[in-house]
N, C-alpha and C positions, 0 to 999 in steps of 0.2 A: 670219700669218692668224688668224682668231680670230671676231669675233662685229661681224655687220652690221646697223646699225636702219634701220627703216622704218617708216611711218606705219601703227598697227592698224587705223585707222578709215579708212583709204583702201585700193581695191586691187580685183580681180576678188573676185566673193563663189562660193566652189567650195559645194556641196551646198548642205543645208537648215538651218536653224536659224538663230540669233540673230545679228547684225550683230556682235555681240561677241565671239562664240564663233570660236576657231580652228577650222580646218577640220581633219579628220582626215588622219592620215599617210598614207593610202590616197589620198585625192581630191589630196592635194598630189603624189602620186609621178606619179598619172594624169595631172594639170595637166602636169607635167613632161615625162612622156613624150610629150605630144601635141605638143610643140614640136619632137621630132625633133632634139635637140641634141647627141645625142651621150654622153648621162648612162642609157645602159643599167643602166650597174654602180652606179649611185648608188641610196642607201637613204636615207627620209627618214623620220623620228621628230617628232615635237610633243611639247614639253615646256609645260605653259602655253600662252602665245602666242609661242613659240620654236620655229621650226623647225630641226631640226639633220639636216645632211646630212653621210653619209657615203659613202666609197667611189672610185670612180676616174672621171674624166672623160676625154674623148678629147682635149682641148688647154685652154691659158688662155682662150679666148674662149667654148668649153661652160662651165668653171667659173664665169665671171662671168655668162654669161648663167642658169645654174641659180639662182646666187645669187637673180638679177633676178626670175625668173620663180615661185620662192618666195614670196620678199620681199613682191612687189608682188601679193598677196591680202590679202584682207578677213580681218583675225583676226590675223595674222601682225606682231606686232611687231621681232623678231628672225631673224637667219638666224644660226646656229653652223655655219662651214665649216672648222673646224680639221682634220677627218680625211679631207680630201679630195687623192686624189694627182693629178696630172697624167700621163698614159699616154706623151705624147710625151717628156717629159723624165725621167718615173720619179721626179719628187721634189715638195715641196710647191709649192703654183701660190704666182705672185708676188701681191703685194696689188695689187688692183683698186682703180679710181679710180671713184666712183660720183657722182651728184648728185641733191640731190632737188627736185624741179620745185615753184616757187615761182608763186603767183596772179602772171598777166601774163608769165611767161614764154614764151618759142617756143623752139623750135632754132637757131635763128639767134640769140639772145640767151644761150642758153647757150654755143653754140659759141664766139662771141666771149669770154665769161666765164672758159672753161677754155681756149682756143687762143691768147687777145690779140685786141686792137684790130684789125679788118679782116679776120678769119678767121671772119667769120661765114657763110662760102659752105660752111666746114665742115661745115656743119650734118649734110651727107648721110651723112657719116660717122658720127656719132652715130646717126642713123637706122639705116644699115644693121647697125651692131653690137648694135643693140636689136632687129632683126628676129628672129623672127618674133612677140614680143611685141608691137612695135609693127606696126601694119598702113599706119598713114598718119602723115606727118610733122605735121600738124595735130592730130592727135590724141592730145597729152598733155594729162595734167591734175596740178593742186595735190597734193603728197604723193608723186606717183610717181617711183620712184628709177630713176634711168638709168645705163647704163655710160659711161664715157666712155673711148675708147681712145685709145694715145697717136698723134701723128703720126708717120708714118715719115719 
């Protein structure tokens, strides 16, 4: 586990101020809590343009969604998550798989790139894995980071 990279100049703007300026820890925590992911026991710190998340999450999905929710914020270029524990297992979380959206991408293409040719129809799994941060499968943007769950 460790540090996850994001595009600093892309993402949701929180609070007021300069687009290059990182949001406050309080604003990031409020945004994270607004998704109701099972991250009540998570603390957020901001060090420069790096968000540090610590504490305990409900499950592996909440862990991955917390990273994406905090990282896809304007002004954040890295998320450090080395001090997160997963409640259901009582141990460190597994390394997640993320994908950074490129110009011309759509969820179908991303699904085929990650799951293999002919598996574009699995895009709904990626969409569901990124809810509630994604509200529409057609509304993704270059630089956005998505979590890619394993296929069962």
